[in-house]
C-alpha positions in Angstrom: 26.0 21.8 -8.8 28.2 22.6 -11.8 29.1 26.0 -13.1 29.5 27.0 -16.7 32.8 29.0 -16.9 32.6 32.1 -19.0 35.4 33.7 -21.0 36.5 37.0 -19.5 35.3 39.0 -22.5 31.8 37.7 -21.8 31.6 38.7 -18.2 30.3 42.3 -18.6 27.6 41.2 -21.1 26.3 38.4 -18.9 26.3 40.6 -15.7 24.5 43.4 -17.6 22.0 40.9 -18.9 21.3 39.4 -15.5 20.9 42.8 -13.9 18.2 43.7 -16.5 16.3 40.7 -15.3 16.4 41.4 -11.6 13.0 42.1 -10.0 12.6 40.5 -6.6 15.6 38.2 -6.5 17.3 37.8 -3.2 20.8 36.6 -2.4 22.6 35.2 0.6 26.3 36.2 0.5 28.8 35.2 3.1 30.2 38.3 4.8 33.8 38.0 5.9 34.2 38.4 9.6 30.7 37.1 10.6 30.9 33.8 12.5 28.1 32.1 10.5 27.9 28.3 10.7 25.8 27.6 7.6 24.4 29.2 4.5 21.0 29.3 6.1 22.4 31.7 8.8 23.6 34.2 6.2 21.7 37.5 5.9 19.3 37.5 3.0 18.9 40.7 1.1 17.4 42.0 -2.2 19.8 41.9 -5.2 19.9 45.2 -7.1 22.8 44.8 -9.6 25.6 42.6 -10.8 28.4 44.7 -12.3 31.7 43.9 -13.9 34.1 46.8 -14.6 36.7 45.6 -17.1 39.1 48.6 -16.8 39.2 48.3 -13.0 38.9 44.5 -13.1 36.4 44.5 -10.2 33.0 42.8 -9.7 30.3 44.3 -7.6 27.3 42.6 -6.2 25.0 45.4 -5.1 22.2 44.6 -2.7 19.6 46.6 -0.8 21.8 46.5 2.3 25.4 46.4 1.1 27.8 46.1 -1.8 30.1 43.1 -2.1 33.3 43.8 -4.0 35.6 41.2 -5.6 38.9 42.7 -6.8 40.7 41.1 -9.7 38.4 38.1 -10.2 40.1 35.2 -11.9 37.0 33.3 -13.1 33.3 33.6 -13.3 30.9 30.7 -13.5 27.1 30.5 -13.8 25.0 27.9 -12.3 23.0 27.3 -15.5 20.1 24.9 -15.4 17.3 24.3 -17.9 15.1 26.8 -16.2 17.7 29.6 -16.0 20.6 31.0 -13.9 20.5 29.9 -10.3 23.7 31.5 -9.1 27.2 32.7 -9.8 30.6 31.6 -8.6 33.5 34.1 -8.7 37.0 33.1 -7.8 39.3 35.8 -6.5 43.1 36.0 -7.0 43.7 34.0 -3.7 41.6 31.2 -5.0 38.6 31.9 -2.7 35.2 31.1 -4.1 32.5 33.7 -3.8 29.3 31.7 -4.3 26.2 33.9 -5.0 23.1 31.8 -4.9 19.9 33.4 -6.2 16.6 33.0 -4.5 15.0 32.2 -7.9 16.3 31.4 -11.3 16.7 34.3 -13.8 15.5 33.7 -17.3 15.2 36.0 -20.3 15.0 35.6 -24.0 18.3 37.5 -24.4 20.0 35.1 -21.9 18.5 32.1 -23.6 19.6 33.2 -27.0 23.1 34.1 -25.8 23.4 30.6 -24.2 22.1 28.8 -27.3 24.4 30.7 -29.7 27.4 29.9 -27.5 26.6 26.2 -27.4 25.8 25.5 -31.1 
């Protein structure tokens, strides 16, 4: 799986666009402190919002059960495939990857147009 790295000034727009497309998407996020052996053992919960706050430089992954905060992210990548966005990868200041796989791909005309404009 490869990730399309986004420029920092694009983060908020992409996160807002993805959030508008959320309906019944679920995520499985590693929770620090839980002794989980594999991604299949991670709790699965409904995704509510993906938020980037530029002034505070913080990302929030809001789910039905909890919020996952990433302070001072250094990079954001999208797992972009022909049928849409399959996940996100955020790297924190310590270099840790926060991989956020989506239960289904997110597609939308606005996302498609944005991606096409950036790559032509």
